[in-house]
C-alpha positions as CSV (number, residue, x, y, z in Angstrom):
1,M,-23.7,-1.5,19.8
2,P,-22.4,1.0,17.1
3,E,-23.6,0.5,13.5
4,L,-21.8,0.9,10.0
5,L,-23.9,1.1,6.8
6,I,-22.0,-0.2,3.6
7,R,-23.6,1.3,0.6
8,E,-22.1,-0.2,-2.8
9,Q,-22.0,1.8,-5.8
10,S,-20.2,0.3,-9.5
11,R,-18.3,3.2,-10.8
12,P,-17.8,3.5,-14.5
13,N,-14.0,2.0,-14.4
14,G,-15.1,-1.0,-13.1
15,Q,-14.0,-0.3,-9.5
16,V,-16.4,-1.0,-6.5
17,E,-17.0,1.9,-4.2
18,F,-17.9,1.3,-0.7
19,L,-19.7,4.5,1.0
20,L,-19.0,4.0,4.7
21,D,-21.4,5.7,7.0
22,G,-21.3,5.2,10.7
23,V,-18.7,3.8,13.2
24,L,-15.7,1.4,12.2
25,D,-14.7,-0.5,15.2
26,E,-13.9,-4.1,16.1
27,H,-17.7,-4.7,16.0
28,T,-18.2,-3.4,12.3
29,I,-14.7,-4.6,10.5
30,E,-15.8,-8.1,9.9
31,E,-18.9,-6.9,7.7
32,L,-16.1,-4.8,5.7
33,S,-13.8,-7.5,5.6
34,Q,-16.2,-10.1,4.2
35,R,-17.5,-7.6,1.6
36,C,-13.9,-7.1,0.5
37,R,-13.1,-10.6,0.4
38,I,-16.4,-11.2,-2.1
39,Y,-15.4,-8.5,-4.4
40,R,-11.6,-9.0,-4.5
41,A,-12.5,-12.8,-5.2
42,R,-14.2,-11.7,-8.1
43,N,-11.0,-9.7,-9.1
44,R,-12.8,-6.6,-8.8
45,N,-11.1,-3.3,-7.7
46,L,-12.2,-1.4,-4.6
47,V,-12.5,2.2,-3.6
48,I,-13.3,2.7,0.6
49,N,-15.0,6.3,0.9
50,L,-14.7,7.3,4.4
51,K,-16.4,10.8,4.1
52,N,-19.1,9.9,6.4
53,V,-17.4,7.6,8.8
54,R,-18.1,9.3,12.4
55,H,-15.4,7.3,14.3
56,V,-12.5,4.6,13.7
57,S,-11.1,2.7,16.4
58,R,-7.5,1.4,16.7
59,E,-8.7,-2.0,15.2
60,G,-10.3,0.0,12.4
61,R,-7.6,1.8,11.4
62,A,-5.1,-1.4,11.6
63,L,-7.7,-3.0,9.1
64,L,-7.7,-0.1,6.6
65,Q,-3.9,0.0,6.7
66,K,-3.3,-3.6,6.4
67,Q,-5.9,-4.5,3.3
68,F,-5.8,-1.4,1.2
69,K,-3.3,0.5,-0.9
70,P,-2.6,4.0,-1.4
71,G,-5.7,5.5,-3.5
72,E,-8.0,2.8,-2.3
73,L,-9.1,5.0,0.7
74,I,-10.7,8.5,-0.2
75,N,-12.1,11.1,1.8
76,I,-10.3,10.2,4.8
77,P,-11.2,12.5,7.8
78,P,-8.2,14.1,9.4
79,Y,-9.0,12.7,12.7
80,M,-8.4,9.3,11.5
81,Q,-4.5,9.5,10.7
82,I,-4.5,7.1,8.1
83,K,-1.4,6.7,6.2
84,A,-3.0,5.9,2.5
């Protein structure tokens, strides 16, 4: 099963940045969703850094497009074709 490493980093402006490394697919999107829910319940703004994502499935793209506003997704690799 593919893996996704999610590293959390606090930014000086109070945002929490998730640095993703690996594969975002039907096996790993739930972990990202759960972490996002935790921080959003605390009224924290999130930034998702996709620089080290090697693959994103249709389900992964759908999750990103549904849950994140423009500007919350950064370093989107060109192959992902995500409208942020």
